[in-house]
N, C-alpha and C positions, 0 to 999 in steps of 0.2 A: 504493500500500500504506500509506503514511503517512496518507493521507486516511481509509482504512478504520479504522485505529486511533483517529484523532482523532474520527471520527464515532461509533464505539462508546462512547468515553469521554463524549462530549457527550450521547448519548441516555441512557446510564446516569445521568448527572447530572440530566437532565430528568425521568427517571422518579423518581429519589430526591426531587427537589423537589416533584413532584406528590404523592408519598406523604406527605411531611411537611406539605404544604399542607392535607391533609384528615385529619390526625391518625393516619395509618397508620405502621407501623414500616418504616423504610427496609430494602429488600432483600426485601420480600414479593412483588414483581412480577418475574416471569421474562421474559427477552427471547428471542424466536424471530427469527432472521435469515431473512427471506424471500429466496430465492435463485433465483427464476424467471429464466431466461436468463443468469444470472451465470456467468462462467467459473470453472472448478474452482479455479484459483489464488487468485481473490478469496475464495472460500469457505474455502479452507485458511488464508489469512491471517486471516480473521475468527475462525476457531476458535482459531488460535494467539494471538489477542488476547483470548481469554476467552469467546467464544460457545460455548455448550454445546448449543444446539438449533437445527436448521436446518429451515425449512419449505419444502416444494416443492409447487407447484400441480399439476404434471402427472406422471402415473405414469412415462411413458417417460423423461422427464428425470431423475426420481428414480432409476430403475434405472441409467441411464447413469452418473450421478454416484457412486452407491454402488459401482458396479463398478470405478471408477477411484480410489476414495478410499484414501489411505494407511492401511494397517492399524494403524500405531502412533499414529494420531491419533484418539482417541475423540470421537464426537459422536452426538447423538440426531437421527435423521431422522424428521420428522413430515410426513405428507401432509395439506396444508391445503386443497387444492382439491377440487372436486366429483369424486366417484369413480363411474365407470360399472361396472356389474356385470362386464362382460367384461374389465375390467382389474384386478379385485379380487385375483386370485391373485398377480399380480406385485406389487401393492401390499403384500400381507401378507408376501411374501418379502423385500421391500426396506425397508419402513418400520418404525420403532420404534413408531409410533402413527399412528392415523388420526383426524384432528380434524374430519371432515366427514360423519359418519354422519347421513343424512337420510331413511331409509326403513327399514321393517321387513324388506323383502326384502333390502336391502343388508346390514343388520345380521346377518340369519340366515346369509347366505352368507359373510360375514367370519368369523362364529363357526365355521362348518363348516370353513373353510380353516385357521383358527388351530388348531382341534382336530386336524386332520389333521397339522399341523406340530408338534404337541405343545407348544403354547404358549398363553398367554392374552394377547390383544391389547388394549392400552390404547386407548380411543376417547373422543372427545368427541361429543356430540350437537349437531348444528347446528340452531339455532332462528332462524327468520326474524322477528326482533323489529322490523324496519323496516316490514314489510308490503309491501315492494316486489316486484312480480312478476318482476323481473329477477334476484332473488336466490334461492338454494336454501335449504332448511331447512324444518322442519315449523312449522305454525302454533303460536303461543304457547299457545293453549288446549288443544292436544293433547299438551303436554309430559309431563305425569304419566302419561297413558295410554301414550304412546310408551315412556317409561322403564320402566314396569311390564311391558310386553310383552317388552322386551329382557331384563330381569332374569329373566323366566320362561322364555324360549325360547332365549337365547343364552349358554350357560354358559362359552364361551371368549372372551367379551368382558369387559373390565374398564372400566366406565364411570367416567371420572375427573371428568367435569363437562360443561359446555356451551360452545358457541362461537356467536358471531354476528358479522355484518358491519354496521357502522353505515350509516345511510341516505346516499344521494348528496346532494351539494350543500353539505355542510359547515355546515349550520345548527346552531349549538350546542345549542339547546333540543331539537331533534328527535333529534340524535345522543345527547345525554344521556338522553333518554326511552327510546330503544332499549336503551341500556346498563343503565339502571336497571331496565328490565323483565326483562332476563336475570338480573340479580342477585336480583330478587324471585322469579323462577321457580325459581332454584337454591335459594334459601332454603326455599321451600315444599317442594321435592322432598327436601331434606335432612331436613326434619321428617317428611314422609309416609313415607319409606322408611328412615329412620335410617341414612343413608349420609353419608360425609364430603364427597363431590363437591368436592374441593378446587380444581378448575380452572375459572376463568371466563376463556376466551380471547376478548378483545375489545379493539379498539384497534389502529390501523395508523399509518402515518407521519403522516397528517394529523389524527388525532384521539386519539392514544394518551394524551395528558395528561388529557383528559376521561374516558377509559376508566378510567384509574388512579383518578381521583377518584370514579368511580361503582362501584368495587369490582373491577376487573379484576385477575387474578393472573397473566395471561400476555398480552403484547402481541406483535404480529406486524409487524416493521419491515423494509422492503425498501429503498425509494429513499432514505430518510433515512440509511441506513447505507452504501449502495453508489453513490448517485447515480442519475440518471435511467436507467430501464431501456432496454436495447436489445432491441427486440421481434424475435422470429423465429418 
């Protein structure tokens, strides 16, 4: 538990240093703790140490953790992993936001479910800026068309911005290029649709410093906070 507190402090300091290094105001970038396979007690400790947003990759794990979460400990649950349509209903019920919307079919169904529940669901649109076939997300060239269709047909979704995952391999120039592309796409979309689109979710444990320098407003950190993941 001491390690979690120390890791959170260290990561926040590194985010702040990255902000300052590129002339950004400290505190602009928000931290999402990625908690796939992490025990509930570790997550509780992280939230008690100041974490405000938790990111879960899998719907079933999200549902289980939300179901056992202390009612007196507020936190925002974000679904950050790929979402299949057959699990969308549970996701809408459990998640505060869905950060991985990557098809019009999924967007339409999420909007329908949110409407039935009497709420407007915050979402991020996932863009595949690396071009890697192993990653989900729409092609960069389809971004504005995708956003336009969602704005027209999904009244119960609130598009907060975009999300991407950096390319594999850790090559700084390639990673920065993917992050820079997302920033550019978001800027164009803001101008085209006169929307704030405040969230650029990019950067994980291995590349979040570059992401901050390329304009990220939300980084998703797991192993750097909790240690190496125990797979299950």
